[in-house]
N, C-alpha and C positions, 0 to 999 in steps of 0.2 A: 533474714534472706530466704527467698522462696526456694524450696527443695522439691525434687521429684520423689516418688515413692522409693526409688533406689538410692536416694541420698545425693543425687547429682544436683548441683546448684544450677540456677538459671543461667548464670554467666558461663558455667561449664558447658551447658548445652549449646549456647551460642558459639563458644569456641570450637566445639566439635562440629557444629554446622558449617563453620568457616573453613574447616580443614579441607585441603585439596582445591580451594578456590584460588585461582591465579589472578592476582591483581596487577593491572598495568602500572607502569611508572606514573607517578602523579603528574609529571610535567606533560605527559601525553593527554591526560584527562583535562588538564588546564587549557592546553592549546585547543583541544577539540571543543571545549565549552565556549571559549571566547569566539572561535570561528562560527559556531552554531548560533550563538546569540547576537553576534555582531556588536557586542558591547562588553567591556570589562566589568562594568558595574552589574549588569544583568547576569553575566557568567558567575561572578563572585556570589551573588545572591543564590543562584542555583546550587553552588558548591558549599554554601554556608561558611563563607570565609570573608575577610575584609577585602575590599576592592584594592586597597593599597598593597596588601600582601600579594594578591594575585598579579597585579601590575608589576611588582618587583620581580616575581618569578619569571614573567614573560620577558622583562628587560634583561634579566640574567641569562636567559636562553639566547636572546638575540645577541647579546655580547659574546657569548660562547661561540655562536655560529658565525659571528662577524657580519651579520646582515639583519635588516629589519624584516620581521614577519608580518607585522600589522601596521597599516597606515592609520595614524590617529586622525580622526575627523571631528568636526564640531559635534556630531551626534553619533558616537560609537566608533567602531574600528572596522577596517576592511583589509582582507588579506592582500599582501603584495604578491608579485610574481614568485618571489622566493618563498613566501608564505604558502602559496598554492602548492608548490613542490613539496614543502615540508608537511602540509596537510595530507597529501597523498600517502606519504610515509606513515603518518599518524593513523589514518583510516585503515591501512593494510595491517599495521602493527596491532591495532585493537581487534581487528577481525581475526587475525592469525592466533592471537592469544585466546580469544573466545573459542576458536576451533580446537585448540590444544586442550583447553579446559573441558570442553564437551566430550572430547575423545577419551579423556581420563575418566570422566563420569561414566561413559559408556562401558569402559573396562570394568568399572565397579558394579555394572548391571543397572545403572540408573539412567533415566532420560530426564535431564534437567537443563535449564538454561532459558534463553530468550530467543524468540523468533521474530524477525523484522519483516513485515509484509507491506508492500506498496500495491495498491489495487485500484481498479476502475470502480466507479460509483455503482455500477449495476449489481455488484456482488455485496455491497455494503449493507443492504437492507436486511437480508436474511441468510444467504448462502454462506458467506464467510463467518459471521458471528456464530451460526449454528455449527459449522465445522470446528471452530475453535472450542466452543463449549463441549462438544462431544469428545474432542481430543483430550481436553483437560480432565475429563472424568477418569481417564486411564492414566494420564500423566499430569498430576496436579502440580508438579514442580516446574512446569514449563509456562513461561510468561510471554505475552505477545505485545509488540508495538505495531499498530496498523495505521497506515497513512493512506488516505484516498487522494489520488492525483490524476491529472490529465495524462493521456496516453504517452506523450513525449517525455514527460517527467518520470514516468514509471521506468523507462529504459535508462534514463540518466541515473536513477537511484541504483539500478543494478550495476551500471558501469562504475559508480563511485563506491560500491559496496556498502551503501547505507540501507540497502534492503537485501535480504537473503533470497526472497522469492517475490515474484510479481504475478498478478492476475490481470490480464489485459485482453482486449479484443483485437488489437492491432500491433504487430511486431515489426512492421516496415521492412521485412526481409533482412533483419539484422544478423550478421554473421557471428557477432560476439555473444549471442544468446542461445542457450540450450533449452529446448522445449521439453518439459517433463510430462505434460498431459494436455490433451485437447478434447474439448466437448463442442459438438456442433449445436448451435443455438439459433433458431429462427429470429429474425428481426421483426417486430410486431407493431401494429397499430394498437393503441391501448385506449379503451373507452369505458364509460360507465355501463353498468348492467342494463340500464333502460335506454341506451343510445340506439338510434335506428340502425347502426351498423353492427350492433352486438351479436346478431344472429348469423352473421356471415362466417363461413368456414375459413376463407382466405380473402385478402383484399389486395388491390394495387394502390399505389399512391394517388392515382387519379380519382379513385373512389372517395378520397377524403376531402376533395376540393370544396364540397358543398358545406363543410363544417369549419368552425374556427380551428386553427392549428396552433398547438403548443410545441415549439421547436427548441431543441437543445442549442446552446451556443457552440462555438468552435472548439472549446476545450474538451468536449465529450465525444467519444468515438462514434456514436450514432449519427452525429451531425455530418461527419465526413462521408458516411455511407449514403445518407440522403442526398447530400450535395452532388455526389458522383452519379447517383441514379437520376437526379433531375437534369444533369447535363445532357443525358440521352433522351430526355422527355421534351414534349412540345409545350409544356406549361411550367409555371414556377409557383412556389408557395409564397403567400403573404401572411406570415404568422401573426396571430393575435397576441402571442406571448413568446418571448425568448428567454431562456434561463439556463444557468449551469447546474441547476438542482433537479434531479429526477423527481424527488418527492414533491417539489413545488409544481412541476408540470402535471403530475398525476392528481394532485389535489385540485388543480384548476380544472382538469378534465372531469373530476367527480362532481364539481359544482356547476358545470356547464355542459353544453353539447360539443365540447372540444374533443379533438383527437390529439393524443401525444404518441410518442414512439419510443420503444425500448426493446432491449434484448429480452427474450423469454425468461432468462434466469433472473432478471430484475423484477418480474411481475408474477412469478409463480405462486407467491403467497399473498397476493392482493385479492381477497375473497370477494370484494365488492367491485372489482374491475374485470374486464374481459380483454384478453390479449389475442389478437388475430394475426396470424402469420402473413407477411407481405410476400408477394410472388414476383415483384419487380426484379430484373437482373441485378445481381450483386447483393440482394437483400434476403433471398430465400434461404441461403445457407451461410450464415456467419459463424464465427468460431470464438470460443473462449479458451485462452491459453494459460497454463501454469508454467512459469519459466524461471530460470536462474542464469547467472553469468557463466558463459562457457569457460571451462578450465578451472572453475572454482570448486573446492571441496567444502561442502556444507557442514556447519556444526551439527552435532548429533541431533539436537532438538529440531532444527530446521529440516534435516534429512528425514526424520521420523514424520514430521508434519507433511512434508511433500508426498510421502507415501500415502498418508491418510487422505490428502486432497486428491491424489491420483485415483484412489478407490472411489471417491465421491464422483469424480469425473466419469469413471466407468459406469456408474449407476445412472448418470444423466444421459448416457449415449442411447 
């Protein structure tokens, strides 16, 4: 058996590492997995257990509650109305347990745990990965789950407590959201370095009409901004390319004389591209928000990372 220089066994080290870790009741983990996967078989695979055993545990719970939580379908399962109510309890219970565990770790002088972030695609290329990497240099015991979503789904993730923090350009004036930091970011036309527009200090949407247009689809925040600006204009775009991928639009612009559009934060590290601020009303001063659900107490790791991100936002100002 492997031993450390102090004579401690490997299993002993693992046991010590597990001390102070609060583990949720297994049935909560089971229900959460089934709801997340929409399939007892897939949930069982993720939990490394037999699907028959998992199904039996779910049936026992349903019998105890006196109601059905999952509707059995030809392909998978779906939460019933009672199941949705129970899942709200499961999510809050798992979140509260994680909070208690992180607070205990904080009292021991440690920053450990998991941070769940839902973010807009504009920060996915460099800003958010760089912030995480820098944070983990100081806090190697913190792990991250990052999901890139459309603006509306970011807010849904906060409301359901499936994300601790969100990074978004649009908050829809939601009263259930607390803004932790704001950075003003110009919305830009993005072109290749040899594009005829590349030497301009600023542009208007009208200036882009002579060139092919790569336009985001409705799932990205930038499309809503452009659509609102065009409502006030005397012209419309006829895009040569529509995509939900920022990287696809930028690659297309690199290979052609096309113009695509992006928040400055999403283009700051593209050395072969030029981002030119747009001066149209509603586009000149857009914002990037770091936010959490109002009234929630963040786990220690998420709270520490929010402070880290807030400092980065200050540097962007």
